[in-house]
Z-matrix of the N, CA and C atoms (Angstrom, degrees):
N
C 1 1.454
C 2 1.527 1 108.35
N 3 1.323 2 116.81 1 136.63
C 4 1.466 3 120.79 2 -179.64
C 5 1.530 4 110.22 3 -71.49
N 6 1.348 5 117.49 4 157.44
C 7 1.467 6 120.16 5 176.34
C 8 1.524 7 112.53 6 -58.86
N 9 1.366 8 117.31 7 -37.12
C 10 1.465 9 119.97 8 179.26
C 11 1.524 10 111.13 9 -64.89
N 12 1.330 11 117.10 10 -41.53
C 13 1.468 12 120.64 11 179.17
C 14 1.519 13 110.51 12 -65.06
N 15 1.324 14 117.08 13 -39.99
C 16 1.470 15 120.44 14 179.03
C 17 1.524 16 110.59 15 -63.52
N 18 1.352 17 117.64 16 -42.12
C 19 1.468 18 120.44 17 178.11
C 20 1.519 19 110.57 18 -64.79
N 21 1.329 20 117.47 19 -41.16
C 22 1.466 21 120.89 20 -179.86
C 23 1.522 22 110.66 21 -62.47
N 24 1.324 23 117.24 22 -41.45
C 25 1.468 24 120.41 23 179.73
C 26 1.517 25 111.12 24 -68.30
N 27 1.339 26 117.57 25 -31.37
C 28 1.459 27 120.22 26 -178.64
C 29 1.520 28 112.02 27 -81.38
N 30 1.343 29 117.89 28 -10.08
C 31 1.456 30 120.93 29 -177.97
C 32 1.514 31 112.29 30 81.72
N 33 1.329 32 118.14 31 9.89
C 34 1.458 33 122.23 32 -178.18
C 35 1.516 34 111.46 33 -114.97
N 36 1.325 35 117.97 34 30.40
C 37 1.458 36 121.55 35 -177.81
C 38 1.534 37 110.04 36 -57.95
N 39 1.338 38 116.05 37 126.10
C 40 1.442 39 121.11 38 178.26
C 41 1.515 40 114.80 39 75.29
N 42 1.290 41 119.24 40 6.96
C 43 1.456 42 122.91 41 -177.28
C 44 1.520 43 110.89 42 -92.39
N 45 1.344 44 115.45 43 144.82
C 46 1.461 45 120.50 44 176.02
C 47 1.515 46 111.47 45 -88.30
N 48 1.336 47 118.01 46 -19.36
C 49 1.467 48 121.58 47 -176.12
C 50 1.525 49 109.20 48 -143.68
N 51 1.321 50 115.41 49 153.42
C 52 1.464 51 121.91 50 176.89
C 53 1.520 52 109.71 51 -59.53
N 54 1.313 53 116.53 52 133.45
C 55 1.452 54 123.02 53 179.10
C 56 1.523 55 108.80 54 -109.70
N 57 1.340 56 116.50 55 135.28
C 58 1.463 57 122.47 56 178.59
C 59 1.520 58 109.97 57 -114.52
N 60 1.321 59 116.54 58 137.86
C 61 1.462 60 120.71 59 173.56
C 62 1.523 61 108.12 60 -71.19
N 63 1.326 62 116.52 61 132.83
C 64 1.458 63 122.46 62 177.25
C 65 1.522 64 108.22 63 -136.43
N 66 1.302 65 115.71 64 168.33
C 67 1.459 66 121.29 65 174.58
C 68 1.521 67 106.67 66 -139.92
N 69 1.337 68 115.28 67 94.59
C 70 1.461 69 120.92 68 -175.23
C 71 1.518 70 111.01 69 -132.74
N 72 1.328 71 115.67 70 137.02
C 73 1.463 72 120.77 71 168.87
C 74 1.518 73 105.80 72 -86.28
N 75 1.304 74 117.00 73 134.59
C 76 1.457 75 121.66 74 -178.82
C 77 1.522 76 108.16 75 -144.35
N 78 1.309 77 115.07 76 174.54
C 79 1.457 78 121.31 77 176.94
C 80 1.522 79 107.87 78 -115.63
N 81 1.321 80 116.12 79 143.22
C 82 1.455 81 121.87 80 179.71
C 83 1.525 82 107.65 81 -129.40
N 84 1.328 83 115.93 82 143.80
C 85 1.459 84 120.54 83 179.21
C 86 1.516 85 109.57 84 -140.58
N 87 1.331 86 115.83 85 133.56
C 88 1.459 87 121.32 86 170.45
C 89 1.525 88 107.73 87 -91.83
N 90 1.326 89 116.29 88 159.40
C 91 1.467 90 121.50 89 178.95
C 92 1.538 91 109.11 90 -54.53
N 93 1.330 92 116.27 91 127.46
C 94 1.456 93 121.53 92 176.68
C 95 1.511 94 115.54 93 75.11
N 96 1.333 95 117.72 94 10.31
C 97 1.469 96 120.77 95 -177.68
C 98 1.529 97 110.16 96 -122.55
N 99 1.329 98 115.45 97 165.85
C 100 1.457 99 121.28 98 176.62
C 101 1.524 100 110.73 99 -77.38
N 102 1.334 101 115.26 100 156.93
C 103 1.464 102 120.22 101 175.51
C 104 1.517 103 109.96 102 -73.04
N 105 1.338 104 115.51 103 150.36
C 106 1.452 105 121.03 104 172.94
C 107 1.521 106 108.32 105 -140.58
N 108 1.323 107 116.06 106 161.24
C 109 1.458 108 122.09 107 -174.87
C 110 1.528 109 110.53 108 -86.08
N 111 1.330 110 114.61 109 139.47
C 112 1.464 111 121.58 110 176.19
C 113 1.524 112 108.61 111 -132.44
N 114 1.325 113 115.95 112 165.63
C 115 1.461 114 122.83 113 172.95
C 116 1.525 115 107.69 114 -111.71
N 117 1.336 116 116.73 115 110.29
C 118 1.461 117 121.36 116 176.52
C 119 1.523 118 107.10 117 -79.65
N 120 1.341 119 116.92 118 125.39
C 121 1.460 120 120.80 119 -175.38
C 122 1.521 121 113.98 120 -111.11
N 123 1.323 122 117.78 121 -19.26
C 124 1.461 123 119.50 122 168.64
C 125 1.516 124 110.00 123 -155.56
N 126 1.338 125 114.36 124 161.09
C 127 1.452 126 121.22 125 -169.62
C 128 1.512 127 109.80 126 -148.59
N 129 1.326 128 115.77 127 143.66
C 130 1.466 129 121.89 128 169.16
C 131 1.519 130 106.51 129 -137.15
N 132 1.312 131 117.15 130 177.41
C 133 1.462 132 119.23 131 177.18
C 134 1.524 133 110.99 132 -69.83
N 135 1.325 134 117.89 133 -17.66
C 136 1.467 135 121.26 134 -176.82
C 137 1.529 136 114.44 135 -106.16
N 138 1.346 137 118.44 136 -6.58
C 139 1.454 138 119.38 137 -179.77
C 140 1.511 139 113.27 138 177.88
N 141 1.325 140 115.53 139 -172.89
C 142 1.467 141 121.23 140 -179.72
C 143 1.516 142 109.28 141 -153.22
N 144 1.323 143 114.34 142 165.49
C 145 1.464 144 122.10 143 175.90
C 146 1.513 145 107.11 144 -124.95
N 147 1.329 146 116.33 145 141.53
C 148 1.460 147 119.98 146 179.33
C 149 1.517 148 110.16 147 -140.62
N 150 1.319 149 113.70 148 168.48
C 151 1.455 150 122.28 149 173.82
C 152 1.520 151 108.13 150 -122.53
N 153 1.321 152 115.80 151 133.39
C 154 1.460 153 121.69 152 178.25
C 155 1.518 154 109.30 153 -159.29
N 156 1.321 155 116.60 154 153.24
C 157 1.469 156 120.59 155 176.27
C 158 1.530 157 110.96 156 -89.73
N 159 1.326 158 117.68 157 -6.10
C 160 1.464 159 120.88 158 177.49
C 161 1.527 160 109.41 159 -74.25
N 162 1.320 161 117.35 160 148.66
C 163 1.461 162 121.85 161 179.96
C 164 1.517 163 110.19 162 -90.97
N 165 1.328 164 115.55 163 127.36
C 166 1.463 165 122.90 164 176.69
C 167 1.520 166 107.79 165 -125.64
N 168 1.328 167 117.05 166 158.93
C 169 1.456 168 121.27 167 -176.28
C 170 1.520 169 111.42 168 -122.62
N 171 1.330 170 115.46 169 138.05
C 172 1.461 171 121.09 170 178.85
C 173 1.518 172 110.62 171 -53.59
N 174 1.332 173 114.45 172 138.01
C 175 1.457 174 121.03 173 178.56
C 176 1.513 175 114.68 174 89.80
N 177 1.344 176 118.42 175 -13.14
C 178 1.459 177 121.04 176 -179.30
C 179 1.532 178 110.84 177 -77.56
N 180 1.333 179 115.20 178 145.04
C 181 1.469 180 121.66 179 176.68
C 182 1.526 181 109.23 180 -82.17
N 183 1.338 182 115.99 181 141.07
C 184 1.460 183 123.19 182 176.89
C 185 1.526 184 108.48 183 -138.34
N 186 1.336 185 115.54 184 164.01
C 187 1.461 186 121.73 185 174.37
C 188 1.519 187 107.91 186 -125.23
N 189 1.330 188 115.48 187 124.13
C 190 1.463 189 123.35 188 178.61
C 191 1.516 190 108.03 189 -95.36
N 192 1.333 191 116.94 190 128.20
C 193 1.457 192 121.38 191 176.91
C 194 1.519 193 108.74 192 -118.28
N 195 1.330 194 114.98 193 118.57
C 196 1.464 195 122.61 194 175.84
C 197 1.517 196 108.14 195 -107.44
N 198 1.344 197 118.41 196 152.59
C 199 1.459 198 120.52 197 -178.14
C 200 1.534 199 112.02 198 -53.18
N 201 1.342 200 115.14 199 127.29
C 202 1.452 201 120.84 200 175.63
C 203 1.519 202 115.60 201 80.94
N 204 1.322 203 118.16 202 3.01
C 205 1.465 204 120.70 203 -179.20
C 206 1.526 205 110.77 204 -123.33
N 207 1.327 206 115.68 205 153.05
C 208 1.460 207 120.80 206 174.20
C 209 1.524 208 108.73 207 -69.88
N 210 1.315 209 116.52 208 160.82
C 211 1.463 210 120.98 209 178.71
C 212 1.520 211 111.69 210 -60.78
N 213 1.324 212 115.80 211 138.53
C 214 1.467 213 122.80 212 179.45
C 215 1.516 214 108.26 213 -109.23
N 216 1.336 215 117.55 214 120.85
C 217 1.454 216 120.72 215 -178.40
C 218 1.525 217 110.50 216 -78.98
N 219 1.326 218 115.46 217 137.02
C 220 1.465 219 121.77 218 -179.48
C 221 1.523 220 108.59 219 -146.36
N 222 1.320 221 115.23 220 170.13
C 223 1.459 222 122.41 221 177.67
C 224 1.524 223 108.98 222 -123.52
N 225 1.340 224 116.72 223 137.02
C 226 1.469 225 120.68 224 177.01
C 227 1.535 226 107.47 225 -66.20
N 228 1.333 227 116.41 226 119.34
C 229 1.466 228 121.45 227 -177.16
C 230 1.527 229 112.30 228 -95.40
N 231 1.341 230 117.18 229 -36.94
C 232 1.456 231 120.63 230 -178.63
C 233 1.528 232 110.34 231 -161.47
N 234 1.345 233 115.40 232 165.71
C 235 1.469 234 122.69 233 179.08
C 236 1.513 235 108.99 234 -142.30
N 237 1.338 236 115.91 235 136.22
C 238 1.469 237 122.90 236 171.70
C 239 1.529 238 107.41 237 -138.75
N 240 1.309 239 116.84 238 101.95
C 241 1.457 240 120.62 239 -176.91
C 242 1.517 241 109.90 240 64.03
N 243 1.344 242 116.14 241 -122.68
C 244 1.463 243 121.84 242 178.96
C 245 1.526 244 112.17 243 -94.28
N 246 1.312 245 117.71 244 7.51
C 247 1.464 246 123.18 245 -177.86
C 248 1.531 247 109.30 246 -105.56
N 249 1.327 248 116.03 247 133.88
C 250 1.461 249 122.40 248 -178.27
C 251 1.514 250 110.32 249 -129.23
N 252 1.329 251 115.79 250 146.77
C 253 1.452 252 122.18 251 172.61
C 254 1.518 253 109.50 252 -113.87
N 255 1.332 254 116.39 253 142.42
C 256 1.458 255 122.48 254 -176.29
C 257 1.520 256 109.91 255 -130.97
N 258 1.317 257 116.54 256 147.67
C 259 1.462 258 122.87 257 174.43
C 260 1.524 259 107.66 258 -112.72
N 261 1.336 260 116.89 259 125.03
C 262 1.462 261 119.77 260 176.08
C 263 1.529 262 109.32 261 -65.95
N 264 1.329 263 116.43 262 142.13
C 265 1.461 264 119.85 263 177.77
C 266 1.527 265 110.87 264 -69.20
N 267 1.327 266 116.55 265 -31.50
C 268 1.466 267 122.55 266 173.13
C 269 1.521 268 107.11 267 -130.11
N 270 1.326 269 117.69 268 129.97
C 271 1.467 270 119.25 269 -179.56
C 272 1.533 271 111.54 270 -57.39
N 273 1.327 272 115.01 271 147.22
C 274 1.464 273 120.20 272 175.74
C 275 1.524 274 110.09 273 -69.16
N 276 1.303 275 115.99 274 143.15
C 277 1.465 276 120.29 275 171.17
C 278 1.530 277 106.33 276 -65.58
N 279 1.334 278 118.42 277 141.97
C 280 1.474 279 119.99 278 -179.37
C 281 1.533 280 113.74 279 -54.01
N 282 1.333 281 118.28 280 -34.60
C 283 1.471 282 120.34 281 179.02
C 284 1.530 283 111.00 282 -68.23
N 285 1.326 284 117.56 283 -36.88
C 286 1.470 285 121.28 284 176.91
C 287 1.526 286 109.35 285 -67.52
N 288 1.330 287 116.75 286 -43.70
C 289 1.459 288 121.54 287 176.32
C 290 1.533 289 110.20 288 -55.74
N 291 1.335 290 117.24 289 -49.89
C 292 1.470 291 121.36 290 179.64
C 293 1.522 292 111.30 291 -60.39
N 294 1.344 293 117.69 292 -38.92
C 295 1.463 294 122.16 293 179.24
C 296 1.533 295 110.99 294 -63.22
N 297 1.339 296 116.60 295 -44.12
C 298 1.469 297 120.69 296 -179.96
C 299 1.530 298 110.73 297 -65.24
N 300 1.334 299 117.20 298 -42.76
C 301 1.466 300 120.63 299 177.56
C 302 1.536 301 109.79 300 -61.30
N 303 1.334 302 116.69 301 -40.93
C 304 1.477 303 119.99 302 178.57
C 305 1.532 304 111.03 303 -64.84
N 306 1.331 305 118.12 304 -36.37
C 307 1.473 306 120.72 305 175.52
C 308 1.519 307 110.39 306 -58.21
N 309 1.326 308 116.42 307 -43.00
C 310 1.461 309 121.60 308 179.41
C 311 1.517 310 111.38 309 -63.32
N 312 1.315 311 116.36 310 -42.99
C 313 1.472 312 120.77 311 -177.89
C 314 1.524 313 111.31 312 -68.71
N 315 1.347 314 118.06 313 -26.13
C 316 1.461 315 121.73 314 -178.56
C 317 1.520 316 112.02 315 -78.76
N 318 1.329 317 117.69 316 -15.63
C 319 1.484 318 120.09 317 -177.05
C 320 1.495 319 111.18 318 -80.09
C-alpha cells in the first residue's frame, strides 16, 4: 500500500501530525479584538479545527484559550463556511496535547 493510501485510510491525509476528534468550548481572540466562544472539534500538536459564526481571515494571528491553560498563538490556515483550520505557531508538547484531549473526554 502506498503512503498516500495509508494516510487516506487513517483519515490523516496530508497531515503532519495525528489529529484527534475533541469536543471543547474555548475562547478565541484576534489581535486587538475581544474574545469569543468557539467549539474546537479536532486537535493535533500542530493545529486545531473549530466551528464559529464569527468571521476570521486566512493568515491572521489568533490566541486560543482552553480552560486552565495559557493562550496558545495560532494562525488561521483555511475557512470553509463556519469551519476554520488553524496552525499553532509552536507545536504543542505531547503532554499538553494529551491533557487537552483528556479535558474533552471528561466533558
